[in-house]
Residue, then its C-alpha position, 0 to 999 in steps of 0.5 A: x500500500x502507498x499512503x500519501x504523505x501528510x503534506x499531500x493529504x493536507x494539500x488535497x483537502x485544501x483543493x477540495x475546500x477551494x472547489x467548494x468555495x466556487x460558485x455552485x453549479x445547478x443540476x446538469x440538464x438535458x442529455x447530461x443527466x443520468x437516468x434517475x434510477x442511477x443513484x450516487x452514494x454521496x457519503x460513500x463515494x466522496x470521502x474527503x469532501x465537505x458534505x455540501x461540496x459532495x452534494x453539489x458535485x453529485x448534481x454537477x456530474x448529472x446524477x438525479x438521485x442520491x444516497x447519504x448516511x445520517x451520521x455521526x462521523x465515519x471514514x473509508x479508504x478515501x478519508x472522512x465521509x461527508x455524513x449528514x450528522x443529523x442527530x445533532x445538526x442545528x435547525x439551520x443546517x437541517x434546512x440547508x441540507x433539505x434545500x440542497x437535496x431539493x433538486x434530486x428526484x430520489x433519496x435513500x439512506x444507508x445506516x450509520x455505524x451505530x445502533x440508533x436505527x430509529x434515528x436513521x428512519x427519522x432522518x430518512x423521513x425528515x429529508x424525504x428519503x424512500x429507502x433505508x438500508x440496514x446490514x443483515x448483521x452477524x450471529x452472536x458467539x454460539x448462536x446457530x443459523x436458525x437462532x440468528x434468523x429468528x432473532x434478526x427477523x424479529x428485529x427487522x419486523x420491529x424496524x418495519x413497523x416503525x418504517x411504516x409509521x415514518x413512510x419509508x422502506x427497508x432494505x436488508x444488505x448482505x455483508x458476508x456469511x453463508x449465502x442461504x442464511x442471508x436469503x432465508x433471513x430476508x424471506x423470514x422477515x415477511x413484512x411489507x416494509x422490509x425487503x433486500x438491498x443486494x450489494x453486488x460487490x459484497x457477494x464476493x465475501x459470502x462464505x461459499x465464494x471465499x471457500x473456493x481456492x482456485x482463482x478462476x473458479x472463485x471469480x466464476x463463483x462470485x457471478x454465479x452466487x450474485x445471480x442466484x441471490x437475485x433470482x431467489x429474492x426477486x420481488x423482495x429487492x428494493x435496491x442494489x449497491x453497485x460496485x465492481x471487485x478486483x484481485x488485490x494483486x491487480x490494485x495500485x493503492x496510490x491515492x488512498x488515505x488508508x488500505x483496509x484490504x489484505x493481500x490475497x483478498x478481493x478488493x470491492x468498491x471499484x469502478x464498474x468498468x473494471x473488475x470481475x463482475x459480469x454486469x451484462x449477465x446481472x442485467x439480463x437477470x434483472x430483466x428476467x425478474x422484472x426489476x425496475x428499481x434503483x442502482x446505487x453506486x458505492x465507489x471508493x476510487x481516488x479519482x472520485x468524479x471520473x470513476x463515477x461518471x464512467x460507472x454511471x455511463x456504463x450503467x446507463x448503457x445497460x439500462x437502455x439495452x436491458x431495462x429501458x424506462x422513462x427518464 
């Protein structure tokens, strides 16, 4: 891993702050706008940016839909994340956030890295978000799959009841663990407000994929597993988190604030146009199940804006080919 020196990080931060100080640009118009089904994770993709600079960049690049994290502070490989920090935000800041989000057609929320799930849903309702993504979780020590599913399904039904009160939907996101445990959990919840958020890149970290030692067979297993999960959960899918996956030895880690991946592992949150995910196959499966919902880009690329535009263009081409719809 190559870490930028402290001086370089300070210079990069200053450049971003200066960019935010420039006159704000309106949402891109006409043919420069991406399909509103293509969502950009403002929090995840613009690590190192100020929140309002990140929101402005999303509109300037042509995105019509955004996702955010309610806060508090968090980091990823790009640096400190532009979270909403909604819990403690003063009224004036909340009004400014709402005004900055007003031009966007669709908004979603990703859980914060705490346990304040009611506050996540309150934030979503306050800013007009439609979907809140919450991770599936992991069993406690000594807890078998059946016990975990029963406990976690009961939790998500409780969340679903509150989501109905706040008029939002819930997507349960896959992280790792056994593939079938995730599928069984989503189905076991059986609540009208709760479905699945399928994270495409995280499918590389299901146990069945990690158990394959042969490199080529493992890459094939990623795509087989992804499409299996999509077919199994079809009508329950609320949202996709979109990013590609590369082998560690294919990566150049220049420009990252930190490296959270280990040698020999697969590296997720990569640009859509480079990696092992067969997106044409995935979109063929989406057409097969009749999916018409949002596709949220979750990239951690040092060339933030260029990677997002290239990824959104690729998704746009695939939508036109497989899932044409009104813009």
